FIKEVO-338226 format. One record per residue (C-alpha): residue in one letter; x, y, z. Coordinates in steps of 0.02 Angstrom, whole numbers. Example, Ala and Ser with C-alpha at 12.3 -4.5 7.8 and 13.67 -1.06 7.14 Angstrom:
{site "a" {615 -225 390}}
{site "s" {684 -53 357}}
END
This chain:
{site "x" {0 0 0}}
{site "x" {69 163 -50}}
{site "x" {65 297 82}}
{site "x" {61 477 40}}
{site "x" {227 563 62}}
{site "x" {168 729 134}}
{site "x" {350 782 140}}
{site "x" {407 630 237}}
{site "x" {568 544 186}}
{site "x" {624 380 257}}
{site "x" {789 386 355}}
{site "x" {940 296 290}}
{site "x" {1025 166 395}}
{site "x" {1197 228 458}}
{site "x" {1340 107 471}}
{site "x" {1429 107 641}}
{site "x" {1617 142 631}}
{site "x" {1732 11 707}}
{site "x" {1824 59 867}}
{site "x" {2002 125 845}}
{site "x" {2133 -7 864}}
{site "x" {2267 110 940}}
{site "x" {2298 292 985}}
{site "x" {2338 404 840}}
{site "x" {2524 443 822}}
{site "x" {2578 624 820}}
{site "x" {2749 584 750}}
{site "x" {2804 440 647}}
{site "x" {2923 322 735}}
{site "x" {3068 291 618}}
{site "x" {3190 221 746}}
{site "x" {3160 41 695}}
{site "x" {3116 64 515}}
{site "x" {3241 34 379}}
{site "x" {3285 173 260}}
{site "x" {3189 182 100}}
{site "x" {3274 119 -55}}
{site "x" {3242 173 -229}}
{site "x" {3214 63 -378}}
{site "x" {3402 51 -413}}
{site "x" {3444 -20 -242}}
{site "x" {3523 138 -167}}
{site "x" {3474 223 -7}}
{site "x" {3375 380 -24}}
{site "x" {3463 546 12}}
{site "x" {3454 620 187}}
{site "x" {3492 460 281}}
{site "x" {3650 468 386}}
{site "x" {3743 306 365}}
{site "x" {3878 353 492}}
{site "x" {3761 389 637}}
{site "x" {3709 237 740}}
{site "x" {3526 195 753}}
{site "x" {3449 281 903}}
{site "x" {3619 367 948}}
{site "x" {3658 552 965}}
{site "x" {3657 648 805}}
{site "x" {3800 763 757}}
{site "x" {3772 947 737}}
{site "x" {3788 996 554}}
{site "x" {3820 1176 605}}
{site "x" {3975 1125 704}}
{site "x" {4040 1024 557}}
{site "x" {4013 1170 442}}
{site "x" {4106 1284 564}}
{site "x" {4263 1177 568}}
{site "x" {4252 1141 383}}
{site "x" {4243 1327 343}}
{site "x" {4415 1385 282}}
{site "x" {4382 1562 348}}
{site "x" {4350 1494 523}}
{site "x" {4510 1391 517}}
{site "x" {4609 1541 459}}
{site "x" {4537 1647 601}}
{site "x" {4582 1514 729}}
{site "x" {4759 1500 663}}
{site "x" {4779 1689 665}}
{site "x" {4716 1698 845}}
{site "x" {4837 1562 898}}
{site "x" {4983 1652 817}}
{site "x" {4936 1814 905}}
{site "x" {4928 1724 1072}}
{site "x" {5100 1646 1045}}
{site "x" {5173 1814 995}}
{site "x" {5101 1894 1152}}
{site "x" {5173 1756 1261}}
{site "x" {5345 1777 1181}}
{site "x" {5340 1965 1209}}
{site "x" {5294 1944 1392}}
{site "x" {5434 1818 1420}}
{site "x" {5556 1932 1331}}
{site "x" {5510 2081 1440}}
{site "x" {5525 1976 1598}}
{site "x" {5695 1912 1541}}
{site "x" {5756 2091 1516}}
{site "x" {5732 2137 1698}}
{site "x" {5750 1965 1778}}
{site "x" {5847 1837 1677}}
{site "x" {5781 1670 1735}}
{site "x" {5935 1572 1685}}
{site "x" {6047 1680 1794}}
{site "x" {5921 1673 1935}}
{site "x" {5918 1483 1930}}
{site "x" {6107 1482 1946}}
{site "x" {6097 1569 2116}}
{site "x" {5973 1441 2183}}
{site "x" {6068 1286 2125}}
{site "x" {6114 1229 2300}}
{site "x" {6104 1071 2403}}
{site "x" {6110 1028 2588}}
{site "x" {6298 1001 2590}}
{site "x" {6330 1171 2515}}
{site "x" {6213 1259 2637}}
{site "x" {6300 1182 2787}}
{site "x" {6473 1223 2723}}
{site "x" {6422 1401 2678}}
{site "x" {6347 1434 2849}}
{site "x" {6506 1371 2931}}
{site "x" {6607 1482 2815}}
{site "x" {6503 1633 2863}}
{site "x" {6526 1602 3049}}
{site "x" {6707 1540 3044}}
{site "x" {6791 1614 2890}}
{site "x" {6964 1634 2965}}
{site "x" {7028 1459 2925}}
{site "x" {6970 1460 2745}}
{site "x" {7114 1472 2622}}
{site "x" {7052 1465 2442}}
{site "x" {6928 1608 2406}}
{site "x" {6935 1604 2217}}
{site "x" {6777 1561 2121}}
{site "x" {6804 1412 2008}}
{site "x" {6761 1413 1823}}
{site "x" {6726 1281 1693}}
{site "x" {6747 1339 1513}}
{site "x" {6728 1523 1559}}
{site "x" {6571 1484 1658}}
{site "x" {6570 1492 1848}}
{site "x" {6525 1332 1936}}
{site "x" {6357 1322 2022}}
{site "x" {6353 1349 2210}}
{site "x" {6326 1164 2244}}
{site "x" {6496 1130 2164}}
{site "x" {6590 1281 2234}}
{site "x" {6571 1345 2411}}
{site "x" {6645 1514 2359}}
{site "x" {6508 1548 2233}}
{site "x" {6374 1671 2292}}
{site "x" {6196 1611 2308}}
{site "x" {6026 1685 2345}}
{site "x" {5951 1535 2433}}
{site "x" {6034 1569 2601}}
{site "x" {5994 1757 2600}}
{site "x" {5812 1721 2556}}
{site "x" {5788 1589 2690}}
{site "x" {5884 1694 2816}}
{site "x" {5773 1844 2780}}
{site "x" {5615 1742 2810}}
{site "x" {5691 1668 2969}}
{site "x" {5737 1842 3031}}
{site "x" {5557 1902 3008}}
{site "x" {5491 1752 3105}}
{site "x" {5620 1777 3242}}
{site "x" {5578 1962 3251}}
{site "x" {5394 1920 3272}}
{site "x" {5436 1800 3413}}
{site "x" {5545 1930 3499}}
{site "x" {5409 2061 3486}}
{site "x" {5282 1938 3553}}
{site "x" {5391 1898 3705}}
{site "x" {5405 2085 3741}}
{site "x" {5216 2109 3719}}
{site "x" {5247 2228 3575}}
{site "x" {5190 2121 3430}}
{site "x" {5074 2191 3298}}
{site "x" {5060 2161 3111}}
{site "x" {5110 2341 3077}}
{site "x" {5271 2328 3179}}
{site "x" {5317 2162 3099}}
{site "x" {5283 2232 2925}}
{site "x" {5392 2382 2967}}
{site "x" {5535 2266 3019}}
{site "x" {5522 2166 2858}}
{site "x" {5512 2318 2744}}
{site "x" {5656 2406 2833}}
{site "x" {5770 2254 2819}}
{site "x" {5729 2235 2634}}
{site "x" {5747 2420 2593}}
{site "x" {5918 2432 2675}}
{site "x" {5985 2289 2569}}
{site "x" {5917 2369 2410}}
{site "x" {5995 2536 2456}}
{site "x" {6162 2452 2491}}
{site "x" {6161 2365 2322}}
{site "x" {6114 2525 2230}}
{site "x" {6252 2623 2318}}
{site "x" {6380 2491 2270}}
{site "x" {6324 2490 2089}}
{site "x" {6331 2680 2083}}
{site "x" {6503 2683 2162}}
{site "x" {6573 2557 2039}}
{site "x" {6498 2656 1895}}
{site "x" {6559 2827 1951}}
{site "x" {6734 2766 1989}}
{site "x" {6739 2671 1823}}
{site "x" {6785 2509 1907}}
{site "x" {6761 2366 1785}}
{site "x" {6718 2203 1870}}
{site "x" {6621 2045 1835}}
{site "x" {6508 2075 1986}}
{site "x" {6325 2068 1936}}
{site "x" {6175 2138 2029}}
{site "x" {6132 1964 2092}}
{site "x" {6309 1943 2158}}
{site "x" {6296 2104 2258}}
{site "x" {6124 2056 2319}}
{site "x" {6190 1888 2378}}
{site "x" {6340 1962 2470}}
{site "x" {6230 2095 2549}}
{site "x" {6099 1967 2600}}
{site "x" {6222 1862 2699}}
{site "x" {6204 1987 2841}}
{site "x" {6036 1908 2883}}
{site "x" {6129 1755 2948}}
{site "x" {6227 1865 3069}}
{site "x" {6065 1953 3119}}
{site "x" {5983 1787 3161}}
{site "x" {6130 1735 3271}}
{site "x" {6131 1905 3357}}
{site "x" {5944 1910 3396}}
{site "x" {5941 1728 3452}}
{site "x" {6087 1757 3570}}
{site "x" {6002 1911 3640}}
{site "x" {5842 1816 3674}}
{site "x" {5934 1673 3759}}
{site "x" {6072 1764 3854}}
{site "x" {6011 1942 3868}}
{site "x" {6105 2099 3819}}
{site "x" {6276 2026 3859}}
{site "x" {6248 1881 3741}}
{site "x" {6180 2002 3611}}
{site "x" {6336 2109 3607}}
{site "x" {6454 1960 3608}}
{site "x" {6361 1883 3461}}
{site "x" {6356 2052 3374}}
{site "x" {6544 2073 3389}}
{site "x" {6582 1896 3330}}
{site "x" {6461 1892 3184}}
{site "x" {6510 2068 3127}}
{site "x" {6695 2027 3124}}
{site "x" {6664 1862 3035}}
{site "x" {6551 1944 2905}}
{site "x" {6675 2086 2875}}
{site "x" {6815 1963 2848}}
{site "x" {6706 1861 2730}}
{site "x" {6651 2014 2629}}
{site "x" {6829 2081 2611}}
{site "x" {6901 1916 2553}}
{site "x" {6757 1878 2434}}
{site "x" {6741 2050 2355}}
{site "x" {6929 2067 2345}}
{site "x" {6935 1918 2228}}
{site "x" {6792 1988 2126}}
{site "x" {6840 2172 2116}}
{site "x" {7028 2151 2101}}
{site "x" {7017 2006 1978}}
{site "x" {7010 2121 1826}}
{site "x" {7145 2239 1886}}
{site "x" {7267 2193 1748}}
{site "x" {7144 2249 1614}}
{site "x" {7129 2423 1693}}
{site "x" {7313 2448 1732}}
{site "x" {7345 2549 1574}}
{site "x" {7320 2736 1559}}
{site "x" {7322 2886 1673}}
{site "x" {7268 2861 1851}}
{site "x" {7299 2676 1844}}
{site "x" {7391 2680 2010}}
{site "x" {7237 2750 2097}}
{site "x" {7119 2614 2038}}
{site "x" {7182 2477 2155}}
{site "x" {7163 2598 2298}}
{site "x" {6985 2642 2246}}
{site "x" {6939 2460 2231}}
{site "x" {7008 2428 2404}}
{site "x" {6911 2575 2474}}
{site "x" {6749 2510 2402}}
{site "x" {6781 2337 2473}}
{site "x" {6825 2401 2647}}
{site "x" {6678 2523 2650}}
{site "x" {6557 2385 2603}}
{site "x" {6624 2273 2740}}
{site "x" {6624 2411 2871}}
{site "x" {6442 2452 2832}}
{site "x" {6382 2279 2884}}
{site "x" {6396 2294 3075}}
{site "x" {6304 2461 3071}}
{site "x" {6156 2386 2978}}
{site "x" {6155 2231 3089}}
{site "x" {6148 2337 3247}}
{site "x" {6017 2453 3173}}
{site "x" {5900 2311 3125}}
{site "x" {5920 2204 3282}}
{site "x" {5947 2320 3431}}
{site "x" {5762 2359 3452}}
{site "x" {5720 2173 3461}}
{site "x" {5825 2137 3616}}
{site "x" {5792 2227 3781}}
END
């Protein structure tokens, strides 16, 4: 039986969609898939054969940086500038403080230190005061007890500062300012002494093989006498101080005269020609004696306030 439509349309039957089998993937997982191959059996471009599967990937920007010839040239230029700057700094340091010469004055051993200290305290029985040479080069201090060194003056200076601090502490007068004043005064007096000797040798045109380090070494040996003097004053009072001062001063004066005499008078034959040649030995002797006579004054000046 046909029914009138009256605008009515029969509904169509809708098919129900099957449930999803898995969650939709946002990104395609290619870690386990093999690279695509073309029809000729070659791998497609873009696949990195060198990188391991699932391993860290290299940065193409870094490879491009090191592969860039301009970057390599800039790195080489920077390295050359750094090396030139290092060479210039070393050259300037060597002008004012030659490291090779400085190493020579610290080439000591225990045997040399003991023998040198005995020579400073008991120099009267020593016979041979000449510095030994090997192929026009002086032997190092460890091989020649007559060679000057800077190890003993440096260690003696540090020991003197420690002993001065102990003496000031015993007298209830210790303070960092007073100890710093003692250290700076002792150092400045040695520098002034070396400068005066250099100026005297220059003004009197005395040619000698004495270097600045040699004069600094001979001037620094007074710290050994200062240690003995202060230690005797702390142990035996003022009487022990003056006895040690007299002994150490006489021993140091004898040592300085014999050592500088071999250094200053060694080149006398080369200056014996010309006018005024007869006065040069006398001037050399005056300089040597004045340097030796200056030592007891400095020792007393730097140690008398530490013993009361």
